[in-house]
Backbone as XML, in Angstrom:
<?xml version="1.0"?>
<chain id="A" units="angstrom">
  <residue number="1" name="MET">
    <atom name="N" x="4.175" y="-39.386" z="74.551"/>
    <atom name="CA" x="3.835" y="-39.255" z="73.076"/>
    <atom name="C" x="3.259" y="-38.076" z="72.923"/>
  </residue>
  <residue number="2" name="LEU">
    <atom name="N" x="3.691" y="-37.456" z="71.698"/>
    <atom name="CA" x="3.045" y="-36.119" z="71.353"/>
    <atom name="C" x="1.739" y="-36.236" z="70.849"/>
  </residue>
  <residue number="3" name="THR">
    <atom name="N" x="0.885" y="-35.577" z="71.264"/>
    <atom name="CA" x="-0.655" y="-35.639" z="70.573"/>
    <atom name="C" x="-0.847" y="-34.193" z="70.016"/>
  </residue>
  <residue number="4" name="LEU">
    <atom name="N" x="-1.353" y="-34.077" z="68.913"/>
    <atom name="CA" x="-1.819" y="-32.797" z="68.345"/>
    <atom name="C" x="-3.393" y="-32.740" z="68.203"/>
  </residue>
  <residue number="5" name="ASP">
    <atom name="N" x="-4.100" y="-31.696" z="68.561"/>
    <atom name="CA" x="-5.434" y="-31.722" z="68.356"/>
    <atom name="C" x="-5.778" y="-31.672" z="66.668"/>
  </residue>
  <residue number="6" name="LYS">
    <atom name="N" x="-6.961" y="-31.824" z="66.533"/>
    <atom name="CA" x="-7.359" y="-32.369" z="65.081"/>
    <atom name="C" x="-7.436" y="-31.049" z="64.119"/>
  </residue>
  <residue number="7" name="SER">
    <atom name="N" x="-7.585" y="-29.898" z="64.839"/>
    <atom name="CA" x="-7.573" y="-28.785" z="63.792"/>
    <atom name="C" x="-6.105" y="-28.583" z="63.276"/>
  </residue>
  <residue number="8" name="PHE">
    <atom name="N" x="-5.271" y="-28.858" z="64.265"/>
    <atom name="CA" x="-3.657" y="-28.668" z="64.000"/>
    <atom name="C" x="-3.118" y="-29.583" z="63.043"/>
  </residue>
  <residue number="9" name="ARG">
    <atom name="N" x="-3.702" y="-30.713" z="63.221"/>
    <atom name="CA" x="-3.372" y="-31.746" z="62.148"/>
    <atom name="C" x="-4.009" y="-31.597" z="60.847"/>
  </residue>
  <residue number="10" name="ASP">
    <atom name="N" x="-5.214" y="-30.989" z="60.807"/>
    <atom name="CA" x="-6.024" y="-30.691" z="59.640"/>
    <atom name="C" x="-5.288" y="-29.631" z="58.965"/>
  </residue>
  <residue number="11" name="GLU">
    <atom name="N" x="-4.781" y="-28.613" z="59.585"/>
    <atom name="CA" x="-3.782" y="-27.551" z="59.139"/>
    <atom name="C" x="-2.357" y="-28.036" z="58.117"/>
  </residue>
  <residue number="12" name="ILE">
    <atom name="N" x="-1.882" y="-29.084" z="59.185"/>
    <atom name="CA" x="-0.730" y="-29.552" z="58.603"/>
    <atom name="C" x="-0.964" y="-30.295" z="57.323"/>
  </residue>
  <residue number="13" name="ASN">
    <atom name="N" x="-1.947" y="-31.097" z="57.152"/>
    <atom name="CA" x="-2.120" y="-31.803" z="56.014"/>
    <atom name="C" x="-2.667" y="-30.882" z="55.000"/>
  </residue>
  <residue number="14" name="VAL">
    <atom name="N" x="-3.417" y="-29.833" z="54.967"/>
    <atom name="CA" x="-3.583" y="-28.876" z="54.223"/>
    <atom name="C" x="-2.444" y="-28.203" z="53.600"/>
  </residue>
  <residue number="15" name="ALA">
    <atom name="N" x="-1.432" y="-27.870" z="54.614"/>
    <atom name="CA" x="-0.293" y="-27.227" z="54.150"/>
    <atom name="C" x="0.735" y="-28.192" z="53.141"/>
  </residue>
  <residue number="16" name="ILE">
    <atom name="N" x="0.380" y="-29.510" z="53.551"/>
    <atom name="CA" x="1.283" y="-30.731" z="52.840"/>
    <atom name="C" x="0.751" y="-30.445" z="51.366"/>
  </residue>
  <residue number="17" name="ALA">
    <atom name="N" x="-0.663" y="-30.839" z="51.346"/>
    <atom name="CA" x="-1.321" y="-30.801" z="49.967"/>
    <atom name="C" x="-1.100" y="-29.434" z="49.235"/>
  </residue>
  <residue number="18" name="LEU">
    <atom name="N" x="-1.071" y="-28.427" z="49.794"/>
    <atom name="CA" x="-0.804" y="-27.273" z="48.985"/>
    <atom name="C" x="0.825" y="-26.971" z="48.676"/>
  </residue>
  <residue number="19" name="ASN">
    <atom name="N" x="1.607" y="-27.579" z="49.176"/>
    <atom name="CA" x="2.973" y="-27.671" z="48.872"/>
    <atom name="C" x="3.173" y="-28.629" z="47.678"/>
  </residue>
  <residue number="20" name="GLN">
    <atom name="N" x="2.531" y="-29.864" z="47.626"/>
    <atom name="CA" x="2.631" y="-30.743" z="46.650"/>
    <atom name="C" x="1.882" y="-29.934" z="45.407"/>
  </residue>
  <residue number="21" name="PHE">
    <atom name="N" x="0.665" y="-29.315" z="45.609"/>
    <atom name="CA" x="0.058" y="-28.407" z="44.390"/>
    <atom name="C" x="1.100" y="-27.534" z="43.769"/>
  </residue>
  <residue number="22" name="GLN">
    <atom name="N" x="1.472" y="-26.751" z="44.621"/>
    <atom name="CA" x="2.569" y="-25.689" z="44.061"/>
    <atom name="C" x="3.682" y="-26.320" z="43.306"/>
  </residue>
  <residue number="23" name="TYR">
    <atom name="N" x="4.142" y="-27.538" z="43.756"/>
    <atom name="CA" x="5.146" y="-28.154" z="43.101"/>
    <atom name="C" x="4.935" y="-28.515" z="41.741"/>
  </residue>
  <residue number="24" name="PHE">
    <atom name="N" x="3.601" y="-29.121" z="41.653"/>
    <atom name="CA" x="3.213" y="-29.516" z="40.066"/>
    <atom name="C" x="2.842" y="-28.169" z="39.283"/>
  </residue>
  <residue number="25" name="MET">
    <atom name="N" x="2.378" y="-27.295" z="40.115"/>
    <atom name="CA" x="1.938" y="-25.890" z="39.154"/>
    <atom name="C" x="3.459" y="-25.443" z="38.707"/>
  </residue>
  <residue number="26" name="SER">
    <atom name="N" x="4.323" y="-25.435" z="39.615"/>
    <atom name="CA" x="5.726" y="-24.879" z="39.127"/>
    <atom name="C" x="6.176" y="-25.792" z="38.023"/>
  </residue>
  <residue number="27" name="GLU">
    <atom name="N" x="6.050" y="-26.942" z="37.799"/>
    <atom name="CA" x="6.317" y="-27.903" z="36.921"/>
    <atom name="C" x="5.581" y="-27.879" z="35.547"/>
  </residue>
  <residue number="28" name="GLY">
    <atom name="N" x="4.471" y="-26.891" z="35.770"/>
    <atom name="CA" x="3.608" y="-26.753" z="34.465"/>
    <atom name="C" x="2.461" y="-28.081" z="34.461"/>
  </residue>
  <residue number="29" name="ARG">
    <atom name="N" x="2.530" y="-28.708" z="35.439"/>
    <atom name="CA" x="1.510" y="-29.938" z="35.344"/>
    <atom name="C" x="0.169" y="-29.526" z="35.923"/>
  </residue>
  <residue number="30" name="LEU">
    <atom name="N" x="-0.473" y="-28.771" z="35.252"/>
    <atom name="CA" x="-1.820" y="-28.236" z="35.791"/>
    <atom name="C" x="-2.756" y="-29.350" z="36.206"/>
  </residue>
  <residue number="31" name="GLN">
    <atom name="N" x="-2.955" y="-30.418" z="35.318"/>
    <atom name="CA" x="-3.785" y="-31.473" z="35.656"/>
    <atom name="C" x="-3.356" y="-32.360" z="36.849"/>
  </residue>
  <residue number="32" name="ALA">
    <atom name="N" x="-2.287" y="-32.578" z="36.954"/>
    <atom name="CA" x="-1.757" y="-33.347" z="37.939"/>
    <atom name="C" x="-2.031" y="-32.607" z="39.140"/>
  </residue>
  <residue number="33" name="ALA">
    <atom name="N" x="-1.737" y="-31.136" z="39.331"/>
    <atom name="CA" x="-2.103" y="-30.399" z="40.433"/>
    <atom name="C" x="-3.716" y="-30.256" z="40.771"/>
  </residue>
  <residue number="34" name="ARG">
    <atom name="N" x="-4.490" y="-30.083" z="39.783"/>
    <atom name="CA" x="-5.925" y="-30.037" z="40.202"/>
    <atom name="C" x="-6.310" y="-31.401" z="40.688"/>
  </residue>
  <residue number="35" name="GLY">
    <atom name="N" x="-5.851" y="-32.398" z="39.894"/>
    <atom name="CA" x="-6.092" y="-33.855" z="40.495"/>
    <atom name="C" x="-5.806" y="-34.078" z="41.779"/>
  </residue>
  <residue number="36" name="LEU">
    <atom name="N" x="-4.655" y="-33.498" z="42.322"/>
    <atom name="CA" x="-4.073" y="-33.625" z="43.524"/>
    <atom name="C" x="-4.949" y="-33.109" z="44.664"/>
  </residue>
  <residue number="37" name="LEU">
    <atom name="N" x="-5.410" y="-31.910" z="44.364"/>
    <atom name="CA" x="-6.190" y="-31.307" z="45.215"/>
    <atom name="C" x="-7.545" y="-31.897" z="45.540"/>
  </residue>
  <residue number="38" name="GLU">
    <atom name="N" x="-8.076" y="-32.231" z="44.313"/>
    <atom name="CA" x="-9.398" y="-32.655" z="44.002"/>
    <atom name="C" x="-9.604" y="-34.009" z="44.896"/>
  </residue>
  <residue number="39" name="GLY">
    <atom name="N" x="-8.511" y="-34.754" z="44.620"/>
    <atom name="CA" x="-8.378" y="-36.188" z="45.436"/>
    <atom name="C" x="-8.375" y="-36.031" z="46.920"/>
  </residue>
  <residue number="40" name="PHE">
    <atom name="N" x="-7.539" y="-34.937" z="47.295"/>
    <atom name="CA" x="-7.254" y="-34.579" z="48.624"/>
    <atom name="C" x="-8.755" y="-34.222" z="49.142"/>
  </residue>
  <residue number="41" name="ARG">
    <atom name="N" x="-9.582" y="-33.326" z="48.485"/>
    <atom name="CA" x="-10.950" y="-33.015" z="49.013"/>
    <atom name="C" x="-11.762" y="-34.085" z="49.094"/>
  </residue>
  <residue number="42" name="ASN">
    <atom name="N" x="-11.850" y="-34.935" z="48.206"/>
    <atom name="CA" x="-12.658" y="-36.089" z="48.458"/>
    <atom name="C" x="-12.409" y="-37.015" z="49.409"/>
  </residue>
  <residue number="43" name="ALA">
    <atom name="N" x="-10.986" y="-37.047" z="49.623"/>
    <atom name="CA" x="-10.648" y="-38.064" z="50.744"/>
    <atom name="C" x="-10.905" y="-37.424" z="52.124"/>
  </residue>
  <residue number="44" name="ASN">
    <atom name="N" x="-11.148" y="-36.047" z="52.129"/>
    <atom name="CA" x="-11.014" y="-35.402" z="53.477"/>
    <atom name="C" x="-12.281" y="-34.451" z="53.333"/>
  </residue>
  <residue number="45" name="PRO">
    <atom name="N" x="-13.511" y="-35.036" z="53.332"/>
    <atom name="CA" x="-14.673" y="-34.039" z="53.181"/>
    <atom name="C" x="-14.908" y="-33.094" z="54.170"/>
  </residue>
  <residue number="46" name="ASN">
    <atom name="N" x="-14.292" y="-33.173" z="55.374"/>
    <atom name="CA" x="-14.329" y="-32.122" z="56.412"/>
    <atom name="C" x="-13.448" y="-30.935" z="56.023"/>
  </residue>
  <residue number="47" name="LEU">
    <atom name="N" x="-12.590" y="-31.140" z="54.795"/>
    <atom name="CA" x="-11.714" y="-30.005" z="54.487"/>
    <atom name="C" x="-11.983" y="-29.623" z="53.371"/>
  </residue>
  <residue number="48" name="ALA">
    <atom name="N" x="-12.989" y="-30.252" z="52.504"/>
    <atom name="CA" x="-13.290" y="-29.816" z="51.170"/>
    <atom name="C" x="-13.502" y="-28.198" z="50.950"/>
  </residue>
  <residue number="49" name="ASN">
    <atom name="N" x="-14.070" y="-27.534" z="51.941"/>
    <atom name="CA" x="-14.217" y="-26.107" z="51.740"/>
    <atom name="C" x="-13.283" y="-25.323" z="52.353"/>
  </residue>
  <residue number="50" name="HIS">
    <atom name="N" x="-12.090" y="-26.020" z="52.808"/>
    <atom name="CA" x="-11.080" y="-25.047" z="53.485"/>
    <atom name="C" x="-10.730" y="-23.928" z="52.491"/>
  </residue>
  <residue number="51" name="PRO">
    <atom name="N" x="-10.676" y="-22.883" z="53.099"/>
    <atom name="CA" x="-10.350" y="-21.564" z="52.253"/>
    <atom name="C" x="-9.053" y="-21.575" z="51.373"/>
  </residue>
  <residue number="52" name="ARG">
    <atom name="N" x="-8.031" y="-22.108" z="51.948"/>
    <atom name="CA" x="-6.845" y="-22.138" z="51.211"/>
    <atom name="C" x="-6.996" y="-23.255" z="49.807"/>
  </residue>
  <residue number="53" name="LEU">
    <atom name="N" x="-7.584" y="-24.272" z="50.002"/>
    <atom name="CA" x="-7.802" y="-25.163" z="49.035"/>
    <atom name="C" x="-8.706" y="-24.828" z="48.132"/>
  </residue>
  <residue number="54" name="VAL">
    <atom name="N" x="-9.831" y="-24.064" z="48.511"/>
    <atom name="CA" x="-10.780" y="-23.519" z="47.458"/>
    <atom name="C" x="-10.095" y="-22.361" z="46.643"/>
  </residue>
  <residue number="55" name="GLU">
    <atom name="N" x="-9.255" y="-21.392" z="47.286"/>
    <atom name="CA" x="-8.344" y="-20.535" z="46.516"/>
    <atom name="C" x="-7.552" y="-21.208" z="45.747"/>
  </residue>
  <residue number="56" name="ALA">
    <atom name="N" x="-6.752" y="-22.102" z="45.961"/>
    <atom name="CA" x="-5.772" y="-22.860" z="45.280"/>
    <atom name="C" x="-6.260" y="-23.332" z="43.822"/>
  </residue>
  <residue number="57" name="LEU">
    <atom name="N" x="-7.537" y="-24.101" z="44.231"/>
    <atom name="CA" x="-8.401" y="-24.495" z="42.992"/>
    <atom name="C" x="-8.950" y="-23.427" z="42.069"/>
  </residue>
  <residue number="58" name="ALA">
    <atom name="N" x="-9.329" y="-22.487" z="42.576"/>
    <atom name="CA" x="-9.874" y="-21.345" z="41.716"/>
    <atom name="C" x="-8.588" y="-20.617" z="40.979"/>
  </residue>
  <residue number="59" name="SER">
    <atom name="N" x="-7.387" y="-20.609" z="41.639"/>
    <atom name="CA" x="-6.395" y="-20.043" z="40.918"/>
    <atom name="C" x="-5.757" y="-20.936" z="39.689"/>
  </residue>
  <residue number="60" name="SER">
    <atom name="N" x="-6.098" y="-22.141" z="40.036"/>
    <atom name="CA" x="-5.584" y="-23.251" z="38.710"/>
    <atom name="C" x="-6.490" y="-22.891" z="37.923"/>
  </residue>
  <residue number="61" name="GLU">
    <atom name="N" x="-7.916" y="-22.736" z="37.973"/>
    <atom name="CA" x="-8.714" y="-22.568" z="37.042"/>
    <atom name="C" x="-8.566" y="-21.298" z="36.134"/>
  </residue>
  <residue number="62" name="ARG">
    <atom name="N" x="-7.975" y="-20.274" z="36.709"/>
    <atom name="CA" x="-7.493" y="-19.022" z="36.003"/>
    <atom name="C" x="-6.501" y="-19.309" z="35.038"/>
  </residue>
  <residue number="63" name="ASN">
    <atom name="N" x="-5.588" y="-20.066" z="35.301"/>
    <atom name="CA" x="-4.293" y="-20.303" z="34.631"/>
    <atom name="C" x="-4.473" y="-21.041" z="33.273"/>
  </residue>
</chain>
């Protein structure tokens, strides 16, 4: 069985969340995009301050 270390799994989860965020942003669904990332951050407190998540939320506030 393949096992991945926690930091690698965290990066995969962040990448998936950002992919979904970008999809909602491309569809013009700003509230859905922000809600997705905020929910992800709440559900994963250890990743709440991940630099890529913080930057994505900041960019959505500028739009």
